[in-house]
C-alpha positions in Angstrom: 0.0 0.0 0.0 2.9 2.4 0.7 4.0 2.2 -3.0 0.5 3.2 -4.0 0.4 6.2 -1.7 3.8 7.4 -3.0 2.6 7.1 -6.6 -0.5 9.1 -5.8 1.5 11.8 -4.1 3.8 12.0 -7.1 0.9 12.3 -9.5 -0.7 15.1 -7.4 2.7 16.9 -7.3 3.1 16.8 -11.1 -0.6 18.0 -11.6 0.0 21.0 -9.2 3.1 21.9 -11.0 1.4 21.9 -14.4 -1.5 24.0 -13.0 1.0 26.5 -11.6 2.7 26.8 -15.0 -0.6 27.5 -16.7 -1.8 30.3 -14.3 1.5 32.0 -13.5 2.0 35.3 -15.3 4.6 35.4 -18.1 7.9 36.8 -17.0 8.3 40.4 -17.9 10.5 41.0 -20.9 13.8 42.5 -20.1 14.4 46.1 -21.1 17.1 45.1 -23.5 14.7 42.7 -25.3 11.8 45.3 -25.7 11.9 47.5 -28.7 13.0 51.1 -28.2 10.1 53.4 -27.7 9.8 56.0 -30.6 9.8 59.6 -29.5 6.5 61.6 -29.8 6.1 63.5 -33.1 6.6 67.3 -32.8 3.5 69.3 -33.7 3.7 71.3 -36.9 3.0 75.0 -36.4 1.5 76.7 -39.5 1.9 80.4 -39.4 -1.3 82.4 -39.6 -1.9 84.0 -43.0 -1.2 87.7 -43.1 -4.3 89.8 -43.2 -5.3 90.8 -46.7 -4.9 94.5 -47.5 -8.2 96.4 -47.6 -9.5 96.9 -51.2 -10.5 100.5 -51.2 -11.9 100.2 -54.7 -14.6 97.8 -53.7 -18.1 99.0 -52.8 -18.1 102.0 -55.1 -21.0 102.8 -57.5 -21.8 105.8 -59.5 -22.6 107.3 -62.9 -21.2 109.6 -65.6 -23.3 111.8 -67.8 -22.6 113.8 -71.0 -25.3 116.3 -71.6 -26.4 119.2 -73.8 -27.8 122.3 -72.1 -29.7 124.6 -74.5 -30.2 127.7 -72.4 -31.5 131.2 -72.8 -28.9 133.6 -71.4 -30.1 136.9 -69.9 -27.8 139.4 -68.2 -24.8 141.6 -68.7 -21.2 142.2 -67.8 -20.9 145.8 -66.8 -18.6 148.4 -65.2 -19.3 150.3 -62.0 -21.1 153.1 -64.0 -23.8 150.6 -65.1 -22.9 150.6 -68.8 -22.8 147.1 -70.2 -19.5 145.9 -71.5 -21.4 143.3 -73.5 -25.0 142.4 -73.7 -25.5 138.6 -73.4 -29.3 138.6 -73.9 -30.1 136.0 -76.6 -32.8 133.5 -77.5 -30.7 131.9 -80.3 -27.8 130.5 -78.4 -27.2 127.7 -80.9 -26.4 130.1 -83.7 -23.9 131.9 -81.5 -22.3 128.8 -80.0 -18.7 128.1 -81.2 -17.7 125.3 -78.8 -19.1 123.5 -75.7 -18.5 120.7 -73.3 -20.9 119.7 -70.5 -20.5 116.7 -68.2 -21.1 115.4 -64.7 -20.1 112.4 -62.6 -21.1 111.0 -59.2 -19.3 108.4 -57.1 -20.9 106.7 -54.1 -19.5 104.5 -51.3 -21.7 103.7 -48.3 -23.1 107.0 -47.3 -20.4 109.2 -48.8 -20.2 110.5 -52.3 -18.2 112.8 -54.7 -20.0 115.1 -57.2 -18.3 116.6 -60.2 -19.8 118.9 -62.9 -18.3 121.0 -65.7 -19.8 123.5 -68.1 -17.7 125.2 -70.8 -19.0 127.2 -73.7 -17.8 129.8 -76.2 -20.1 132.2 -77.9 -19.6 134.9 -80.6 -21.9 137.5 -82.2 -21.2 139.7 -85.2 -23.2 142.7 -86.3 -23.2 145.7 -88.6 -24.9 149.1 -88.0 -25.5 152.4 -89.6 -25.8 151.2 -93.2 -22.9 148.7 -92.5 -20.5 151.5 -91.6 -20.1 150.2 -88.0 -19.2 146.6 -87.3 -19.1 144.9 -83.9 -17.8 141.5 -82.8 -18.4 140.0 -79.3 -16.8 136.8 -78.0 -17.6 135.3 -74.6 -16.1 132.3 -72.9 -18.1 131.0 -70.0 -17.1 128.1 -67.7 -18.1 126.9 -64.3 -16.8 123.8 -62.6 -18.1 122.2 -59.4 -16.6 119.7 -57.0 -18.4 118.6 -53.8 -18.6 115.9 -51.1 -22.0 114.5 -50.2 -23.5 112.6 -47.3 -26.7 110.4 -47.7 -29.2 111.4 -45.0 -32.0 109.2 -46.4 -31.6 105.9 -48.1 -34.6 104.0 -49.2 -35.1 101.4 -52.0 -37.4 103.9 -53.7 -35.4 107.1 -53.2 -32.6 109.0 -51.5 -31.7 112.4 -50.2 -28.1 113.8 -50.0 -26.7 117.0 -48.5 -23.4 118.3 -50.1 -20.9 121.0 -49.8 -17.9 122.0 -51.9 -16.7 124.7 -54.3 -17.6 126.1 -57.7 -15.0 127.8 -59.9 -16.1 130.4 -62.4 -14.0 131.5 -65.4 -15.3 134.0 -68.0 -13.6 136.0 -70.7 -15.2 138.8 -72.7 -13.8 140.2 -75.9 -15.5 143.2 -77.7 -14.4 144.8 -80.9 -15.9 147.8 -82.7 -14.8 149.1 -86.1 -15.9 152.1 -88.2 -15.2 152.9 -91.8 -13.5 156.2 -90.9 -12.1 155.8 -87.4 -10.6 152.3 -87.5 -11.1 149.7 -84.8 -11.1 149.6 -81.0 -11.2 146.4 -78.8 -11.6 145.5 -75.2 -10.9 142.2 -73.3 -11.6 141.3 -69.7 -11.1 138.1 -67.7 -13.2 137.4 -64.7 -12.6 134.3 -62.4 -13.4 133.4 -58.8 -14.4 130.5 -56.6 -17.5 130.2 -54.4 -18.2 127.9 -51.6 -21.5 126.1 -52.0 -24.0 124.0 -50.0 -26.8 122.0 -51.5 -29.4 119.3 -51.4 -30.0 116.5 -54.0 -32.4 113.7 -54.2 -34.0 111.0 -56.4 -37.1 108.8 -56.6 -37.6 105.6 -58.5 -41.0 105.5 -60.2 -40.7 102.0 -61.7 -38.1 99.8 -63.3 -37.6 102.3 -66.2 -38.4 105.8 -64.9 -36.8 107.7 -62.1 -36.8 111.4 -61.0 -33.8 113.5 -59.9 -33.2 117.0 -58.8 -30.8 119.3 -56.9 -30.5 122.8 -55.6 -27.5 124.7 -54.2 -26.4 128.1 -53.1 -23.0 129.8 -53.1 -21.2 133.0 -52.5 -22.1 134.1 -49.0 -20.7 137.6 -49.6 -23.9 139.5 -49.8 -26.5 140.2 -52.4 -24.0 141.4 -55.1 -21.8 138.3 -54.8 -23.8 135.1 -55.0 -24.8 132.2 -57.2 -27.5 129.6 -57.0 -28.9 126.9 -59.2 -31.9 124.5 -59.5 -32.4 121.4 -61.6 -35.2 118.9 -62.0 -35.4 116.0 -64.5 -36.4 112.5 -65.3 -34.3 109.5 -66.3 -35.3 106.6 -68.5 -33.4 103.4 -68.2 -32.6 101.7 -71.5 -30.7 98.9 -69.6 -29.1 98.3 -66.3 -26.1 100.5 -67.4 -27.5 103.1 -69.8 -30.2 105.8 -69.3 -31.4 108.9 -71.0 -31.9 112.2 -69.2 -34.3 115.0 -69.8 -34.5 118.0 -67.4 -34.5 121.8 -66.9 -31.6 123.8 -65.3 -31.5 127.3 -64.0 -28.3 129.1 -62.9 -28.1 132.6 -61.5 -24.7 134.3 -61.2 -24.0 137.7 -59.6 -20.5 138.8 -58.9 -18.7 142.1 -58.5 -15.2 140.9 -59.2 -13.3 144.2 -59.3 -14.2 147.9 -59.2 -14.3 147.9 -63.0 -16.1 144.7 -63.8 -19.1 142.8 -62.6 -21.1 139.9 -63.8 -24.9 139.4 -63.7 -26.2 136.3 -65.6 -29.3 134.2 -65.6 -28.9 131.0 -67.6 -31.8 128.6 -68.0 -33.0 126.0 -70.4 -33.7 122.3 -71.1 -31.0 119.6 -70.6 -30.7 116.4 -72.7 -28.1 113.8 -71.7 -27.0 110.2 -71.8 -25.9 108.5 -68.5 -23.7 105.4 -67.9 -24.1 103.7 -64.5 -21.4 101.6 -62.9 
């Protein structure tokens, strides 16, 4: 029986050893045997893009107009004694017109705008008197040029109102010649130029997708009743397309200026305006 007990004990010992081998944790790998740990990757820093420069040309809109003003001119240029240097009263301006340029432009960004306007004309009249023994010739150059800044005080899909202020430069030249059969010729020439500060109001109203109304009024001079200028304009625009429009209106300009002790200007210029406008 002792050999049997010894055999059983040996069997139990071998089973316990096998069980211990199955449940025991695997021995830790030696540091030399483990693969070397790779270092952590460094983050890539992308520099922020530089801020783009502001595009000052964006956001602008406006229009440019070439127009023909067909006015009646009433008034005179005269000396301090009241005698006219040249009488400019005429109802036939076209027959006396030698050259002319008339144009305007308006640029708008947000509530601010820039207005430009130019009127330049040359007139001449010839005449004979006293059975053609006396001849006269009158030449007049008249120009006025306006530049102003505007601010939009009312902005509506159907209309707008702007106030504006700036300056208007006047430039006139008068040449007068008289000749007689017996006494020869005599001539006179005078240049008058000056600049007036102006303030004004302009507005527009859209009637429908084709028709719109536009007008403005301004006043300048501020030096008293003898040194002042003012103008009024009212008109209608017809849109041929998104870019092109026709203009029909009426303009009145009054100019009073005592430039020197020997020369003064008093003119009223009024008449219809026809023009073509390009919008951008």
